[in-house]
C-alpha positions as CSV (number, residue, x, y, z in Angstrom):
1,M,-4.6,-59.6,-4.4
2,K,-5.3,-61.6,-7.5
3,K,-6.2,-60.0,-11.4
4,S,-10.2,-61.0,-10.9
5,A,-10.7,-58.5,-7.8
6,L,-8.6,-56.2,-9.5
7,A,-10.7,-56.0,-12.9
8,S,-13.8,-55.8,-10.1
9,M,-12.6,-52.8,-8.6
10,I,-11.9,-50.8,-12.0
11,A,-15.4,-52.2,-12.9
12,L,-15.6,-50.9,-9.7
13,G,-14.1,-47.5,-9.9
14,L,-15.7,-46.7,-12.8
15,L,-19.4,-47.4,-11.7
16,A,-18.5,-44.6,-8.6
17,V,-16.3,-42.6,-11.6
18,T,-20.1,-42.8,-14.4
19,S,-22.9,-42.1,-10.9
20,T,-23.2,-38.4,-11.5
21,Q,-24.4,-38.8,-14.5
22,S,-26.3,-42.3,-15.3
23,F,-28.3,-42.4,-12.0
24,A,-28.9,-39.2,-12.1
25,K,-31.5,-40.0,-14.8
26,S,-33.7,-42.5,-12.2
27,S,-36.0,-39.4,-9.9
28,E,-36.2,-43.6,-7.5
29,G,-33.7,-42.9,-4.1
30,I,-32.3,-46.3,-3.3
31,N,-34.0,-48.3,-0.4
32,W,-32.2,-49.9,1.9
33,N,-35.5,-52.9,3.8
34,Y,-35.3,-55.4,2.3
35,V,-35.0,-59.4,2.8
36,S,-33.1,-61.3,-0.4
37,A,-32.7,-65.4,-0.6
38,S,-30.6,-66.9,-3.7
39,Y,-28.2,-70.0,-4.6
40,A,-24.7,-69.1,-4.0
41,S,-22.0,-71.4,-6.5
42,Y,-18.3,-70.8,-5.8
43,S,-14.8,-72.6,-7.3
44,Y,-11.6,-72.3,-5.1
45,D,-8.5,-73.3,-6.8
46,D,-5.5,-74.3,-3.9
47,E,-2.8,-76.9,-3.2
48,E,-1.9,-78.6,-0.3
49,D,1.9,-80.4,-0.2
50,G,1.2,-81.4,-3.6
51,L,-2.7,-82.0,-3.7
52,A,-4.2,-80.5,-6.1
53,L,-7.4,-79.4,-4.2
54,N,-10.8,-77.7,-6.5
55,L,-13.8,-76.6,-4.8
56,S,-16.9,-76.5,-5.7
57,P,-19.5,-75.9,-3.5
58,A,-23.1,-74.0,-3.3
59,G,-25.9,-74.2,-1.4
60,Y,-27.8,-70.8,-0.3
61,F,-27.3,-67.0,1.2
62,L,-29.5,-64.9,2.4
63,D,-29.2,-61.7,2.7
64,G,-30.6,-58.5,4.7
65,S,-30.6,-55.1,5.9
66,F,-32.8,-52.6,7.7
67,A,-32.7,-48.6,8.3
68,V,-33.2,-47.5,11.2
69,H,-32.5,-43.8,10.1
70,D,-32.3,-41.9,6.6
71,N,-28.6,-42.6,6.7
72,V,-27.3,-45.7,9.3
73,F,-28.8,-49.0,8.0
74,V,-27.6,-52.7,10.9
75,M,-27.3,-55.5,8.3
76,A,-27.7,-59.5,8.4
77,E,-25.7,-62.3,5.8
78,Y,-25.7,-65.9,6.5
79,Q,-24.2,-68.4,3.8
80,S,-24.1,-72.5,4.3
81,V,-22.4,-74.1,1.3
82,T,-20.9,-78.1,0.8
83,D,-18.9,-80.1,-1.3
84,S,-17.9,-83.4,-1.8
85,L,-14.3,-84.7,-3.3
86,S,-13.4,-87.8,-4.2
87,F,-10.1,-89.9,-4.0
88,P,-8.9,-92.9,-6.4
89,G,-8.8,-95.5,-3.9
90,F,-8.0,-99.3,-2.9
91,G,-11.6,-100.7,-5.0
92,S,-14.2,-97.7,-4.2
93,A,-13.0,-94.1,-3.8
94,F,-12.2,-91.9,-0.9
95,T,-14.8,-89.2,-0.1
96,I,-14.0,-86.4,1.6
97,D,-17.5,-83.8,2.4
98,V,-17.1,-80.1,3.2
99,E,-19.4,-78.0,4.6
100,E,-18.7,-74.1,5.3
101,Q,-20.9,-72.3,7.1
102,Q,-20.8,-68.2,7.1
103,F,-23.4,-65.6,9.6
104,R,-21.9,-62.1,9.5
105,L,-24.1,-58.6,11.9
106,G,-23.3,-55.3,11.9
107,A,-24.0,-52.0,10.8
108,G,-23.6,-49.2,8.6
109,M,-24.2,-45.8,6.9
110,N,-25.0,-44.6,3.6
111,V,-24.4,-41.1,2.1
112,P,-26.6,-40.3,-0.9
113,V,-24.1,-39.3,-3.7
114,S,-27.3,-37.9,-6.2
115,A,-31.0,-38.5,-6.3
116,S,-30.6,-42.0,-7.1
117,S,-27.2,-44.2,-5.6
118,D,-25.4,-44.2,-2.4
119,L,-22.0,-44.5,-1.4
120,F,-22.3,-47.1,1.8
121,G,-19.7,-48.4,4.4
122,A,-20.3,-50.7,7.4
123,V,-18.3,-52.4,10.4
124,G,-19.8,-56.1,12.5
125,Y,-18.6,-59.0,13.8
126,T,-18.7,-61.7,11.7
127,N,-18.0,-65.5,11.9
128,I,-16.8,-68.7,9.4
129,S,-17.5,-72.5,9.9
130,Y,-15.8,-75.6,8.3
131,D,-17.0,-78.8,9.2
132,V,-14.3,-82.2,6.9
133,S,-15.6,-85.0,7.4
134,S,-15.1,-88.7,5.4
135,E,-16.5,-92.6,7.0
136,F,-12.9,-92.5,8.8
137,S,-12.6,-89.3,10.3
138,S,-13.7,-85.5,10.5
139,M,-12.5,-81.8,11.8
140,E,-14.4,-78.3,12.8
141,D,-13.1,-75.0,12.9
142,D,-14.9,-72.0,13.7
143,L,-13.4,-68.3,13.6
144,D,-14.7,-65.0,15.2
145,G,-13.5,-61.0,13.6
146,L,-14.3,-58.2,12.2
147,F,-15.6,-56.9,8.7
148,L,-15.7,-53.3,7.1
149,R,-17.7,-52.8,3.4
150,G,-17.4,-50.1,1.4
151,G,-19.1,-49.3,-2.1
152,L,-22.2,-48.2,-4.4
153,R,-25.5,-49.0,-4.8
154,G,-27.5,-47.3,-7.7
155,K,-30.0,-47.1,-10.6
156,F,-29.3,-46.5,-13.8
157,S,-33.8,-46.7,-14.7
158,P,-36.6,-47.1,-12.1
159,S,-35.9,-50.8,-12.4
160,L,-31.7,-51.7,-13.8
161,E,-29.9,-51.3,-10.6
162,V,-25.8,-52.2,-10.0
163,Y,-23.9,-52.2,-6.8
164,G,-20.7,-53.3,-6.1
165,Y,-18.6,-53.5,-2.6
166,F,-15.2,-54.5,-1.6
167,T,-15.3,-56.5,2.0
168,Y,-12.4,-57.1,4.3
169,S,-12.6,-60.1,7.2
170,T,-9.9,-60.5,9.9
171,Y,-9.8,-63.4,11.8
172,D,-8.9,-64.7,15.1
173,V,-7.0,-67.5,15.8
174,D,-7.3,-69.1,19.0
175,E,-7.0,-72.4,19.1
176,L,-5.2,-74.1,14.9
177,E,-4.9,-77.8,15.8
178,E,-1.5,-78.9,14.4
179,S,-3.2,-81.2,11.9
180,V,-4.5,-78.6,10.1
181,E,-1.0,-76.3,10.0
182,D,1.9,-78.2,11.4
183,D,3.8,-74.7,11.3
184,V,1.0,-73.5,14.4
185,E,1.0,-74.1,17.7
186,A,-2.0,-75.2,19.5
187,G,-3.4,-72.2,21.5
188,E,-1.2,-69.8,19.8
189,Q,-3.5,-66.9,17.9
190,V,-3.1,-66.3,14.7
191,D,-4.8,-63.3,12.1
192,D,-6.0,-64.0,9.1
193,N,-8.2,-62.2,6.9
194,E,-9.6,-61.6,3.6
195,T,-10.5,-59.7,1.2
196,T,-13.4,-60.0,-2.1
197,V,-14.8,-57.9,-3.8
198,T,-18.4,-57.7,-5.0
199,V,-20.2,-56.6,-8.3
200,G,-24.3,-57.0,-8.9
201,A,-28.2,-56.0,-10.5
202,R,-30.9,-56.2,-8.8
203,Y,-34.1,-55.5,-11.9
204,F,-37.3,-55.0,-10.4
205,L,-40.4,-56.7,-11.5
206,T,-41.9,-54.7,-8.8
207,D,-41.7,-52.2,-6.3
208,Q,-41.2,-54.7,-3.8
209,L,-39.7,-57.7,-5.7
210,S,-36.7,-57.5,-8.1
211,L,-34.8,-60.4,-9.3
212,N,-30.4,-60.2,-8.7
213,A,-27.3,-61.7,-10.1
214,S,-23.7,-61.1,-8.0
215,Y,-20.5,-62.4,-8.6
216,T,-17.4,-61.4,-6.3
217,A,-13.2,-62.3,-7.1
218,L,-12.2,-64.1,-3.7
219,D,-8.2,-64.1,-3.4
220,E,-8.6,-67.8,-4.5
221,G,-11.4,-68.5,-6.9
222,N,-13.9,-66.1,-7.2
223,G,-18.1,-67.1,-6.9
224,Y,-21.8,-66.0,-8.1
225,T,-25.1,-65.3,-6.3
226,L,-28.7,-65.8,-8.7
227,G,-32.4,-64.9,-6.3
228,M,-34.7,-62.8,-6.0
229,S,-35.3,-59.2,-3.5
230,Y,-38.3,-58.7,-1.6
231,Y,-39.1,-54.6,-0.2
232,F,-40.7,-52.9,3.0
């Protein structure tokens, strides 16, 4: 795990330690019924065959949850981000367009640890797809898998909520073309996984509306979101 992810995990640990004291100052509980829309931006640092690939995709992130019981909720997330890479060519630049879409659908449990903070965990289905194209060729990859998430949500005051969680995703790659990875034969099953750590805050303008900001540490990069949530 990268140093940025480790730092985020340490921050999440400190948040958990202080929750039973600081969160107790608020008398309002956690609302698990909401929908949210955000701008999302990421930065990836990768290298393939000695070629540096510095991607900075941006797009939108949609998520929400619904409480089916006092301690049980369902959740969904959808994200779409795009970026373009330009390389010097003979007379003109050579451009590659990259699009990534990710979808998660799951269910979880939340356990109050004070009047205004919840520990929670969730598990479910995840899908991630890539579309890489240029004027000469295109390539698509679509991966299905499972995710596991755990974290903490808590309020320091009626208008400020902070949260942090980790997400572990594992994918089953049923087919992997030789053009993508030469040492894997097409049709061979490969396990791929990713661990991310997210910390963020929500500032409530009203009981139903909040402004949101989050930071995510990735295995090979980082990202942030800025958006708004509606609670019901």
